[in-house]
C-alpha positions in Angstrom: -4.1 -1.2 -11.4 -1.4 0.3 -14.0 -2.2 1.2 -17.5 0.5 2.3 -20.2 1.7 1.8 -23.8 4.3 0.6 -25.2 6.4 1.0 -28.5 9.1 0.2 -30.6 9.5 3.7 -32.5 8.3 1.9 -35.7 10.0 3.3 -38.6 8.7 1.4 -41.7 6.8 2.8 -44.7 3.2 3.9 -44.5 1.2 0.6 -46.3 -0.7 2.8 -47.6 0.8 5.5 -49.5 4.2 3.7 -49.6 6.1 6.7 -48.2 8.6 6.8 -44.8 8.9 9.7 -42.6 12.3 11.1 -41.8 13.4 9.6 -38.4 13.7 12.5 -36.7 9.9 13.4 -37.0 9.5 10.1 -35.9 11.2 10.9 -32.4 9.4 14.2 -32.4 6.1 11.9 -32.4 6.8 9.9 -30.0 7.6 12.2 -27.3 4.8 14.0 -28.4 2.5 10.8 -27.7 4.4 10.1 -24.6 4.0 13.6 -23.4 -0.1 13.4 -24.2 -0.3 10.3 -22.0 1.3 11.3 -19.0 -1.0 14.7 -19.2 -3.9 12.6 -19.4 -3.0 10.5 -17.0 -1.3 6.8 -18.0 0.8 5.4 -15.6 3.8 3.9 -17.5 5.0 4.2 -20.5 8.0 1.8 -22.6 10.3 1.9 -24.8 11.5 -1.3 -26.6 15.1 -1.8 -27.8 16.0 -3.2 -31.3 18.8 -2.6 -34.0 16.9 -2.7 -37.1 15.7 -0.5 -39.7 12.0 -0.7 -39.1 12.2 -0.2 -35.1 14.9 2.7 -34.4 14.7 2.8 -30.3 18.5 1.3 -30.1 18.7 3.3 -26.7 15.6 3.4 -24.6 17.2 5.1 -21.8 18.0 8.3 -24.2 14.1 8.4 -26.0 12.8 8.1 -22.1 15.1 10.6 -20.7 14.1 13.3 -23.5 10.6 12.4 -22.6 11.4 13.2 -18.6 11.9 16.5 -19.1 8.9 16.7 -20.7 6.8 14.8 -18.4 5.8 14.9 -14.4 4.3 11.9 -13.5 4.4 8.9 -16.2 6.9 6.2 -14.8 9.4 5.8 -17.8 10.4 1.8 -18.4 12.3 0.1 -21.2 10.5 -2.9 -23.1 13.1 -4.6 -23.2 16.5 -4.1 -22.3 18.2 -6.9 -24.3 20.1 -7.8 -21.4 21.9 -11.0 -23.1 24.2 -8.4 -24.9 24.0 -5.5 -23.0 26.6 -4.3 -20.3 24.7 -4.3 -16.6 27.4 -1.8 -15.3 25.5 1.1 -18.7 22.3 -0.3 -17.8 22.5 0.5 -14.0 24.3 3.6 -14.9 21.6 5.1 -17.7 18.6 3.8 -16.4 19.9 4.9 -12.5 20.9 8.6 -14.4 17.0 8.6 -16.1 15.9 8.1 -12.5 17.5 11.3 -11.9 16.5 13.3 -14.5 12.5 11.8 -13.7 12.4 11.9 -10.1 12.4 8.6 -9.2 10.0 7.1 -12.2 12.4 4.9 -14.2 12.4 1.5 -14.5 14.2 -1.5 -16.8 12.4 -4.8 -18.2 15.2 -6.8 -18.4 14.9 -9.7 -21.0 16.5 -11.8 -23.9 15.3 -10.1 -26.6 13.1 -11.6 -29.5 14.9 -10.6 -32.3 18.8 -11.2 -32.1 21.0 -8.4 -34.1 22.7 -6.8 -31.3 24.4 -10.2 -30.7 26.8 -10.0 -33.5 26.9 -5.9 -33.1 28.2 -6.4 -29.7 30.1 -9.0 -30.3 28.8 -12.2 -28.1 27.8 -15.8 -29.2 24.2 -16.7 -30.1 24.9 -20.2 -28.8 25.5 -18.4 -24.9 22.5 -16.6 -25.2 20.9 -17.9 -21.9 24.2 -18.1 -20.6 24.7 -14.4 -20.8 21.4 -13.3 -19.5 22.2 -15.3 -16.4 25.1 -13.6 -15.7 24.5 -9.9 -16.6 20.9 -10.4 -14.3 22.9 -11.3 -11.8 25.4 -8.4 -12.2 22.6 -5.9 -12.4 20.8 -7.1 -9.5 24.0 -7.3 -7.6 24.6 -3.6 -9.2 21.3 -2.3 -7.3 22.3 -3.3 -3.7 25.7 -1.4 -3.3 27.5 0.9 -4.6 31.1 -0.6 -4.6 31.1 -4.6 -6.2 32.9 -6.8 -6.7 32.1 -9.5 -9.0 33.2 -12.4 -11.1 31.7 -13.8 -14.1 32.8 -15.6 -17.5 31.5 -13.2 -20.1 32.4 -9.7 -18.8 35.8 -8.5 -17.3 36.1 -9.1 -13.5 35.0 -6.2 -11.3 37.2 -5.6 -8.4 35.5 -2.7 -5.7 34.7 -0.4 -7.8 31.6 2.0 -7.2 29.7 2.6 -10.1 27.5 6.0 -9.7 25.1 7.4 -9.6 23.3 6.1 -7.0 19.0 6.0 -8.3 16.8 7.6 -6.7 14.4 5.0 -5.7 16.2 2.2 -3.6 15.7 -0.2 -5.7 15.9 0.7 -9.1 12.7 -1.7 -10.3 14.3 -4.6 -12.4 11.4 -6.2 -14.3 11.3 -9.6 -15.8 9.7 -9.7 -19.2 9.3 -13.1 -20.7 7.5 -14.6 -24.2 5.9 -18.1 -22.1 9.4 -20.3 -21.0 8.3 -21.7 -18.2 12.1 -21.5 -16.7 12.2 -17.5 -17.3 8.6 -17.7 -14.8 10.5 -19.6 -12.5 13.4 -17.4 -12.4 11.4 -13.7 -12.1 9.4 -15.5 -9.4 11.9 -17.1 -7.6 14.4 -13.6 -7.3 11.0 -12.0 -6.4 11.4 -9.6 -9.5 7.7 -8.2 -11.2 6.9 -10.3 -14.3 6.0 -8.6 -18.0 4.5 -11.9 -20.1 3.7 -10.4 -23.7 1.1 -11.9 -25.0 1.2 -11.9 -29.2 -0.6 -13.8 -31.0 -3.2 -16.8 -30.0 -5.7 -17.0 -27.1 -4.6 -15.4 -23.9 -5.8 -18.3 -22.0 -2.9 -20.6 -23.3 -0.8 -18.8 -21.2 -2.8 -18.5 -17.8 -0.6 -22.0 -16.7 2.3 -19.6 -16.7 1.2 -17.0 -14.5 -0.6 -19.6 -12.5 3.4 -21.3 -12.0 4.7 -17.2 -11.3 1.9 -17.1 -8.5 2.9 -20.8 -6.6 6.5 -20.1 -7.0 6.3 -16.6 -5.4 4.7 -18.0 -2.5 7.0 -21.3 -1.9 10.0 -19.2 -2.2 8.9 -16.7 0.5 8.1 -13.7 -1.0 5.2 -11.6 0.3 1.5 -11.7 -2.2 0.9 -8.6 -1.4 4.0 -7.3 -3.1 3.8 -9.4 -6.4 3.1 -7.7 -9.3 2.4 -9.1 -13.2 2.1 -7.4 -16.2 0.6 -8.3 -18.9 1.7 -6.8 -22.9 -0.4 -7.4 -26.2 -0.8 -5.6 -29.4 -3.9 -3.4 -29.8 -5.4 -0.3 -30.9 -8.2 1.8 -30.0 -10.4 4.3 -32.2 -13.8 5.1 -32.7 -15.3 2.5 -33.9 -14.4 -1.3 -34.0 -14.6 -1.0 -38.1 -12.1 2.2 -37.7 -9.7 0.6 -35.9 -9.5 -2.5 -38.2 -9.4 -0.8 -41.5 -6.3 1.4 -39.9 -4.4 -1.5 -38.2 -5.1 -3.9 -41.1 -2.9 -2.6 -43.3 0.2 -1.8 -40.8 -0.1 -5.2 -38.8 0.0 -7.1 -42.3 3.2 -5.2 -43.8 4.9 -5.6 -40.1 3.9 -9.1 -39.2 4.7 -10.8 -42.1 8.1 -8.5 -42.5 8.9 -10.4 -39.7 7.3 -13.6 -40.8 9.5 -14.2 -43.7 12.6 -13.6 -41.3 11.5 -16.5 -39.5 9.5 -18.7 -42.0 6.0 -18.2 -40.7 3.5 -18.6 -43.6 1.2 -15.2 -44.8 -0.5 -13.5 -43.2 -3.8 -12.4 -43.5 -7.5 -11.3 -43.0 -8.4 -14.3 -41.6 -6.0 -14.7 -39.2 -6.6 -10.7 -38.3 -10.0 -11.0 -37.6 -9.2 -14.1 -35.2 -6.3 -12.2 -33.4 -9.1 -9.4 -32.4 -11.9 -11.2 -31.7 -12.7 -11.8 -28.2 -10.3 -15.5 -27.8 -7.5 -14.1 -29.3 -4.8 -12.1 -28.1 -5.2 -7.9 -29.5 -6.9 -5.7 -28.2 -8.5 -3.2 -31.2 -11.5 -1.7 -31.4 -13.2 0.9 -29.7 -13.0 2.0 -26.6 -15.7 -0.6 -25.1 -14.7 -3.1 -26.9 -11.4 -2.9 -25.3 -12.2 -2.1 -21.9 -14.4 -5.6 -21.9 -11.2 -7.5 -23.4 -8.9 -5.7 -20.9 -11.4 -6.9 -17.9 -12.0 -10.4 -19.3 -7.7 -10.5 -19.2 -7.7 -9.2 -15.6 -10.4 -11.9 -14.6 -8.4 -14.7 -16.3 -4.8 -13.5 -15.0 -5.4 -11.4 -12.0 -2.6 -9.0 -13.5 -1.6 -5.5 -11.9 -0.3 -3.8 -15.2 -1.6 -3.5 -18.7 0.3 -2.8 -21.4 -0.7 -1.6 -25.0 1.8 -2.2 -28.1 -0.1 0.4 -30.1 2.3 0.8 -33.1 2.8 -2.3 -34.3 3.5 -1.1 -37.7 3.1 2.1 -39.5 0.4 4.9 -38.0 -0.8 8.2 -38.5 0.2 10.7 -35.7 -2.8 11.7 -35.2 -4.8 8.7 -34.9 -2.1 7.6 -32.3 -2.9 10.6 -30.4 -6.8 9.8 -30.6 -5.7 6.0 -29.2 -3.9 7.3 -27.0 -7.0 9.9 -26.3 -9.5 7.1 -25.8 -7.5 4.6 -24.1 -6.6 8.0 -20.9 -10.1 8.8 -20.9 -12.2 6.6 -21.7 -10.6 2.7 -21.0 -8.5 3.5 -17.9 -11.5 5.2 -16.0 -14.0 2.1 -16.7 -11.4 -0.5 -16.1 -9.9 1.0 -12.5 -13.6 1.4 -11.7 -14.3 -2.2 -12.7 -11.7 -3.3 -10.9 -12.2 -1.6 -8.2 -15.9 -2.8 -7.7 -14.5 -6.3 -8.1 -11.7 -6.1 -5.1 -14.8 -3.8 -2.9 -17.1 -7.1 -3.9 -14.6 -9.4 -2.8 
């Protein structure tokens, strides 16, 4: 069981003060957060690619490379790489370089992305959304297999017996598929024998069980060893010293962020009732003190049987010292309790 954190490097105004820290300071903060997560023994830290003023990690590999120089053991992954609008050759080169700098700790989490700003920015047509992802994923996986490739596709210039360097420490370089609940994407990941990350960021987690069941079923049916299957869940959350403190810290930032995104997408306003449902036992958010979050992770582990859980702990602008305290509680209280309980269950079986 792996336990990790991921962040979109939120750079929105603090809803309590209306002030926004500098981008330079935000990056200093995120690197300190990754360093603490490594020092306290968490397993993985992810940075999500976006091309917006409110989420400023447009080049996750650069941020992760900076983190690699300051850490020793934590795995470093994108969360996600918007592969549809990226050049797979450059993605491979960036993460192969990160793998070398980090001593074999890099991962790529490839997804189609829930935001679309990168498509016009890099000259892609949104009508090719699905086709681009399929083609780019095919090329990325081919790049892992050999340092010299020949390839031809529809949306990218062909490659005729060209070498792609550098080569990573890990063989193969890990590539996860990130999905938000599309059956076709789940089937593709299982068929290709790739690890799956399922984002559960709203509603009742139980409604996502058919997707994890489908992944496990297709994995076995397509001839992959069940012992090698990796399944991750990623969800919003935050840990504080009490449930009340966690709720009062997160609510203003959550409402501001989800309300802003909702206005872009035509959602209704986010209020206290929805927030309280999301943090309840049946909601998707893992929010509260260490015991509350531990209980919810274990509940979801029983439901899904995942091998990794990742907490998105910066949905909106949060005070840096509270982010550090969240990591501390996660690593020193939640992680040991979860690992002990999951290990005990395995022994009992």
